[in-house]
ZABAVEX-247762 format. One line per 3 residues: number of its first residue (from 1); for each residue x, y, z of C-alpha. Coordinates in Angstrom, 2 decimals, decimal comma. Layout:
NUM> X:Y:Z ~ ...;
//
This chain:
1> 86,55:94,52:130,77 ~ 83,91:96,88:129,75 ~ 84,32:96,63:125,41;
4> 81,43:96,75:123,35 ~ 79,77:93,42:122,04 ~ 80,40:93,88:118,94;
7> 76,72:92,18:118,18 ~ 75,58:95,21:120,07 ~ 77,65:97,96:117,21;
10> 74,46:99,73:115,76 ~ 73,82:98,97:111,66 ~ 76,16:96,02:111,50;
13> 76,14:92,11:112,33 ~ 78,70:90,47:113,94 ~ 79,58:88,30:111,02;
16> 79,52:91,64:108,42 ~ 81,82:92,80:111,29 ~ 84,28:89,98:110,57;
19> 84,34:89,92:107,10 ~ 85,20:93,54:107,13 ~ 88,07:93,42:109,34;
22> 89,11:90,12:107,92 ~ 89,48:91,99:104,72 ~ 91,22:94,93:106,49;
25> 93,53:92,42:108,03 ~ 94,04:90,95:104,70 ~ 95,66:93,93:102,89;
28> 99,41:93,46:103,58 ~ 99,23:89,86:102,45 ~ 97,27:90,75:99,12;
31> 98,81:93,68:98,54 ~ 102,39:91,58:98,46 ~ 101,12:88,05:98,01;
34> 98,99:88,60:94,61 ~ 101,82:89,23:92,38 ~ 104,72:86,96:93,75;
37> 104,26:84,51:90,78 ~ 105,01:87,74:88,78 ~ 108,21:88,60:90,59;
40> 110,75:86,62:87,77 ~ 108,48:88,49:85,01 ~ 108,66:91,89:86,04;
43> 112,50:90,99:86,63 ~ 112,85:90,11:83,42 ~ 110,08:93,24:82,27;
46> 111,49:96,15:84,43 ~ 115,38:95,30:84,56 ~ 116,23:95,43:88,25;
49> 115,50:94,27:91,48 ~ 112,30:93,37:91,67 ~ 112,81:92,20:95,80;
52> 113,38:96,03:96,24 ~ 109,28:96,51:95,48 ~ 109,15:94,52:99,15;
55> 110,86:96,32:100,44 ~ 109,94:99,64:99,43 ~ 106,38:98,73:100,33;
58> 107,37:97,55:103,83 ~ 109,50:100,78:104,73 ~ 106,45:102,73:103,53;
61> 103,87:100,37:105,45 ~ 106,28:100,32:109,15 ~ 107,00:104,18:109,35;
64> 103,89:105,17:108,05 ~ 102,01:103,31:110,79 ~ 103,74:105,00:113,42;
67> 101,81:108,08:112,30 ~ 98,40:106,61:111,81 ~ 98,22:105,08:115,64;
70> 98,58:108,72:117,43 ~ 96,21:109,72:114,99 ~ 93,56:107,03:115,31;
73> 93,96:107,44:119,14 ~ 93,24:111,30:118,77 ~ 90,25:111,17:116,19;
76> 89,14:107,73:115,86 ~ 89,51:105,09:113,74 ~ 87,68:105,98:110,67;
79> 88,64:108,70:109,40 ~ 92,26:107,74:108,93 ~ 90,84:104,36:107,37;
82> 88,81:106,53:104,84 ~ 92,21:108,27:103,91 ~ 94,09:105,31:103,80;
85> 92,10:103,44:101,59 ~ 92,12:106,64:98,96 ~ 95,90:106,73:99,10;
88> 95,88:102,35:98,42 ~ 93,94:103,41:95,40 ~ 96,12:105,90:94,15;
91> 99,10:103,69:94,44 ~ 97,86:100,71:93,21 ~ 96,79:102,70:89,99;
94> 100,31:104,30:89,87 ~ 102,09:100,37:90,20 ~ 100,15:99,34:87,05;
97> 101,21:102,04:85,16 ~ 105,04:102,03:85,71 ~ 107,59:101,60:83,69;
100> 111,15:101,15:85,79 ~ 111,79:99,48:89,00 ~ 112,37:102,91:90,32;
103> 108,40:104,28:89,37 ~ 107,03:101,01:91,19 ~ 109,40:101,29:94,06;
106> 108,10:104,79:94,56 ~ 104,33:104,04:93,90 ~ 104,88:100,87:96,51;
109> 106,24:103,30:99,13 ~ 103,08:105,31:98,44 ~ 100,38:102,72:97,90;
112> 101,78:101,31:101,37 ~ 101,21:104,26:103,39 ~ 97,90:103,86:102,31;
115> 97,47:100,27:102,95 ~ 99,01:100,42:106,79 ~ 95,91:101,57:107,98;
118> 94,31:98,80:107,11 ~ 95,34:95,68:109,41 ~ 96,63:98,34:112,04;
121> 93,35:99,72:112,59 ~ 91,55:96,56:112,37 ~ 93,69:95,42:115,01;
124> 92,29:98,61:117,37 ~ 88,83:98,18:116,82 ~ 89,48:94,19:118,05;
127> 91,15:95,64:121,17 ~ 88,15:98,17:121,21 ~ 85,38:95,68:121,12;
130> 86,71:92,57:122,80 ~ 87,68:91,55:126,12 ~ 91,14:89,64:126,09;
133> 90,16:86,19:125,78 ~ 87,16:87,23:122,88 ~ 89,98:89,49:121,44;
136> 92,10:86,65:120,69 ~ 89,61:84,48:119,76 ~ 88,28:87,06:117,24;
139> 91,51:88,16:116,05 ~ 92,51:83,95:115,32 ~ 89,11:84,04:113,24;
142> 90,14:87,05:111,52 ~ 93,18:85,35:110,59 ~ 91,11:82,24:109,19;
145> 89,27:84,36:107,32 ~ 91,95:86,37:105,55 ~ 94,09:83,65:104,83;
148> 91,88:83,48:101,79 ~ 94,03:86,46:100,28 ~ 97,88:84,34:100,76;
151> 95,87:81,26:99,53 ~ 94,03:82,81:96,62 ~ 96,79:85,80:95,57;
154> 99,42:84,12:94,41 ~ 96,72:81,85:92,31 ~ 95,01:84,43:90,76;
157> 98,35:86,52:89,91 ~ 100,20:83,09:88,47 ~ 96,72:82,78:86,39;
160> 97,10:86,80:85,56 ~ 100,28:86,53:84,10 ~ 99,98:83,38:82,88;
163> 97,51:85,05:80,41 ~ 98,10:88,85:80,82 ~ 100,61:91,54:81,66;
166> 101,43:91,82:85,38 ~ 100,19:94,91:85,20 ~ 96,78:93,85:85,94;
169> 97,66:92,67:88,75 ~ 97,38:96,02:90,20 ~ 94,95:96,98:87,98;
172> 93,17:93,96:90,21 ~ 94,69:95,88:93,61 ~ 92,96:99,47:92,41;
175> 89,76:97,69:92,13 ~ 89,50:95,90:95,50 ~ 90,84:99,40:97,07;
178> 87,70:100,73:95,52 ~ 85,12:98,00:96,83 ~ 87,07:98,19:100,65;
181> 86,50:102,11:100,49 ~ 82,40:101,58:99,68 ~ 82,40:98,76:102,34;
184> 84,09:101,63:105,10 ~ 80,82:103,00:105,12 ~ 79,18:100,03:106,80;
187> 81,68:100,04:109,63 ~ 80,86:101,54:113,00 ~ 83,19:103,84:115,10;
190> 84,55:101,97:118,04 ~ 86,68:104,43:119,49 ~ 84,10:107,33:120,72;
193> 85,49:111,32:121,55 ~ 85,02:110,13:125,33 ~ 87,55:107,68:125,24;
196> 90,23:109,65:122,63 ~ 93,09:111,42:123,82 ~ 93,32:114,97:123,57;
199> 96,57:116,29:124,40 ~ 98,43:117,56:121,10 ~ 99,33:115,23:118,67;
202> 102,86:115,92:119,27 ~ 102,62:114,74:122,88 ~ 101,00:111,43:121,47;
205> 103,94:110,43:119,18 ~ 105,51:110,32:122,97 ~ 103,66:107,64:123,77;
208> 106,05:105,10:121,66 ~ 108,41:105,77:124,30 ~ 106,34:104,41:127,31;
211> 105,61:101,78:124,91 ~ 109,30:100,84:124,37 ~ 109,93:100,89:128,20;
214> 107,37:98,42:128,85 ~ 109,86:95,17:129,01 ~ 106,48:92,60:128,53;
217> 104,76:94,68:126,14 ~ 108,39:94,59:123,76 ~ 109,14:90,91:125,07;
220> 105,50:89,91:122,94 ~ 106,12:92,75:120,29 ~ 109,88:91,74:119,25;
223> 108,90:87,77:119,20 ~ 106,26:88,55:116,60 ~ 108,47:90,57:114,67;
226> 111,57:88,13:114,77 ~ 109,07:85,64:113,32 ~ 108,40:87,85:110,49;
229> 111,40:88,84:109,55 ~ 111,73:84,55:109,05 ~ 108,14:84,80:107,23;
232> 109,16:87,34:104,71 ~ 112,30:85,54:104,27 ~ 110,10:82,62:102,51;
235> 107,75:85,46:100,96 ~ 110,60:87,34:99,42 ~ 112,71:84,50:98,50;
238> 110,35:81,63:97,92 ~ 109,24:82,70:93,93 ~ 113,29:82,28:92,47;
241> 113,84:79,46:94,70 ~ 110,61:77,88:93,46 ~ 110,03:78,80:89,89;
244> 114,11:78,66:89,15 ~ 115,83:76,70:91,26 ~ 113,48:73,88:91,39;
247> 111,60:74,70:88,17 ~ 108,02:75,00:88,88 ~ 105,42:76,70:86,67;
250> 104,53:80,28:87,93 ~ 100,84:78,57:88,74 ~ 101,81:75,67:90,30;
253> 103,83:77,96:92,47 ~ 100,57:80,12:93,76 ~ 99,07:76,93:94,96;
256> 102,57:75,46:96,49 ~ 102,35:78,78:98,47 ~ 98,70:78,16:99,28;
259> 99,39:75,15:100,82 ~ 100,89:77,07:103,84 ~ 98,23:78,73:104,21;
262> 96,30:75,89:104,86 ~ 98,37:74,77:108,01 ~ 97,43:78,53:109,31;
265> 93,55:78,01:108,62 ~ 93,90:74,83:110,31 ~ 95,87:75,39:113,73;
268> 94,15:78,90:113,85 ~ 90,72:77,03:113,87 ~ 92,25:74,88:116,59;
271> 93,97:77,74:118,38 ~ 90,02:79,50:119,13 ~ 89,56:76,87:121,50;
274> 92,75:76,36:123,19 ~ 92,24:80,49:124,12 ~ 89,85:79,55:126,41;
277> 91,79:77,00:127,84 ~ 94,99:77,83:128,38 ~ 96,77:80,76:128,69;
280> 98,04:82,94:125,67 ~ 101,72:83,09:126,83 ~ 101,70:78,79:127,01;
283> 100,05:78,83:123,45 ~ 102,84:81,29:122,29 ~ 105,81:78,89:123,95;
286> 104,51:76,01:122,51 ~ 104,15:77,16:119,29 ~ 107,21:78,97:118,90;
289> 108,99:76,23:119,97 ~ 107,53:74,17:117,30 ~ 108,52:76,52:114,58;
292> 112,31:77,13:115,63 ~ 112,73:73,47:115,32 ~ 110,97:73,43:112,01;
295> 113,73:76,07:111,02 ~ 116,46:74,38:112,30 ~ 115,85:71,40:110,53;
298> 115,27:73,62:106,99 ~ 118,52:75,28:108,34 ~ 120,76:72,19:108,43;
301> 119,50:70,30:105,30 ~ 119,80:73,44:102,98 ~ 123,24:74,04:104,57;
304> 124,46:70,53:104,54 ~ 122,35:68,79:101,92 ~ 120,97:69,17:99,11;
307> 117,26:69,33:100,03 ~ 114,28:68,46:97,57 ~ 111,24:70,67:97,08;
310> 109,34:68,13:99,50 ~ 111,55:68,77:102,30 ~ 111,43:72,50:102,15;
313> 107,86:72,43:101,58 ~ 107,12:70,31:104,62 ~ 109,34:72,71:107,32;
316> 107,86:75,86:106,02 ~ 104,57:74,04:106,28 ~ 105,05:73,49:109,90;
319> 106,67:76,68:110,60 ~ 103,57:78,86:108,66 ~ 100,97:76,97:110,48;
322> 102,31:78,65:113,81 ~ 101,70:81,57:112,41 ~ 97,80:80,89:113,63;
325> 98,86:80,99:116,92 ~ 101,74:83,21:117,42 ~ 99,98:86,69:115,59;
328> 97,03:86,59:117,37 ~ 98,37:85,26:120,49 ~ 101,05:87,55:120,71;
331> 99,15:90,86:119,25 ~ 96,66:90,34:122,06 ~ 98,59:90,01:124,74;
334> 100,23:93,01:124,17 ~ 97,93:95,39:123,31 ~ 96,17:93,44:126,24;
337> 98,79:95,54:128,58 ~ 98,32:98,92:127,18 ~ 94,51:99,19:126,51;
340> 94,90:102,96:126,62 ~ 97,18:103,11:124,01 ~ 95,41:100,44:121,47;
343> 95,89:102,67:118,28 ~ 100,01:103,59:119,07 ~ 100,47:100,30:120,23;
346> 98,96:98,38:117,04 ~ 101,15:100,99:115,05 ~ 104,24:99,96:116,81;
349> 103,34:96,26:116,78 ~ 102,36:96,48:112,97 ~ 105,68:98,81:112,31;
352> 107,72:96,42:113,52 ~ 106,20:93,37:112,43 ~ 105,67:94,04:108,83;
355> 108,79:96,46:108,67 ~ 111,26:93,37:109,90 ~ 110,58:92,18:105,73;
358> 112,64:95,10:105,07 ~ 115,36:92,93:106,99 ~ 114,48:90,06:105,03;
361> 114,14:91,59:101,45 ~ 118,22:93,28:102,04 ~ 119,53:90,60:103,07;
364> 118,34:88,22:100,51 ~ 119,17:91,12:98,06 ~ 122,76:91,12:99,33;
367> 123,08:87,10:99,32 ~ 120,82:86,29:96,87 ~ 117,84:84,14:96,17;
370> 119,29:81,58:93,50 ~ 119,08:78,76:95,93 ~ 117,66:77,46:99,05;
373> 120,60:78,56:101,62 ~ 120,20:81,92:102,39 ~ 116,41:81,69:102,62;
376> 116,59:79,05:105,38 ~ 119,41:80,44:107,02 ~ 117,52:83,55:107,70;
379> 114,50:81,98:108,79 ~ 116,30:79,77:111,32 ~ 118,35:82,26:112,76;
382> 115,49:84,57:113,28 ~ 112,92:82,05:114,06 ~ 115,55:80,85:117,18;
385> 115,35:84,74:117,85 ~ 111,65:85,01:118,47 ~ 111,94:82,17:120,78;
388> 114,49:83,71:122,63 ~ 112,49:86,80:122,94 ~ 109,75:84,79:124,40;
391> 111,78:82,80:126,45 ~ 114,20:85,07:127,64 ~ 113,13:87,70:130,57;
394> 110,33:88,49:132,83 ~ 107,44:86,70:130,95 ~ 106,31:83,16:132,66;
397> 103,67:80,53:130,92 ~ 100,65:80,88:132,84 ~ 100,98:84,25:133,84;
400> 98,78:85,51:132,62 ~ 94,97:83,39:132,48 ~ 91,90:83,30:130,12;
403> 89,43:85,58:131,13 ~ 86,47:83,58:132,96;
//
């Protein structure tokens, strides 16, 4: 494929580009994970269901991407990034000033409308720049670098809430948005005018119908979506389960949450080698199978036994480690099928991927998160659904080989 080499992009080294793209990819994790340790304190302070702050963020995140995707295919990648980052800054400041659950949920939606441009367009930029195998390799590298956010986020949030108000967590996000806005000036435009869609924007939204009819594209996308329903079940439910059910302190919770990201980095490092040897489809089948076995084990243990903290930690660690393969390979394989619609394709993937967390947070808000059972059952069911989407249909291992 005739994608441009990142090393040839004007005014930006390969390392600098990786750093900026990984920071953009980390925005979702940073916006959610950094205040996980503070959720019990926020619930007490705001006198409401604080899980709705995640629901609101993911709702805004999912819906807004469907608009930004076609817009970026038409006007390029950088302008939506600039606008999105300004919206993120305003939304973060609004969250910091909130005094009620209603206020903070509304500002979280506003924050998400801007934040969603970051990972969505980072994926599109990778697709603009690299061929199939190198894109999977690069996305894996980005995930390894961006793991700093979910590793450091809960730890930092735990430290802040231990020494100050949870409001300061959102002031930190505001400052982070300002820094990223300035960094965007270093990023080149990877979607030049000659490659942009010139049809009216109203026609561009019709591309989603084309994508939805592409069975193999949707197979990869729904596999990833269901996996993230499971992931967000843990992200949403684990603060209450670890801190209140297992009596773990908020600052220690941050470290226990970060252990899972170490697994993503480790498997991601291995995946960078494997994508050059095995097909993306084969790697996905192995990773999803391992994740499903781990979550079935967690579901059975939680439902029929009295699971220890270590049992939950080990099974969840195995599950999250597989994300080092699943997210990069599923995204790359899906976008490789629709290179001319990379922006819209990335938007649809991101919308379903992160919008899946709405399902998790609503299910947990209904079922409760006082014990590990609801979380474990949700994770087991949706991880098995992820495997079912991958193993049924037209996809076959080895259907696509690594690029020579």
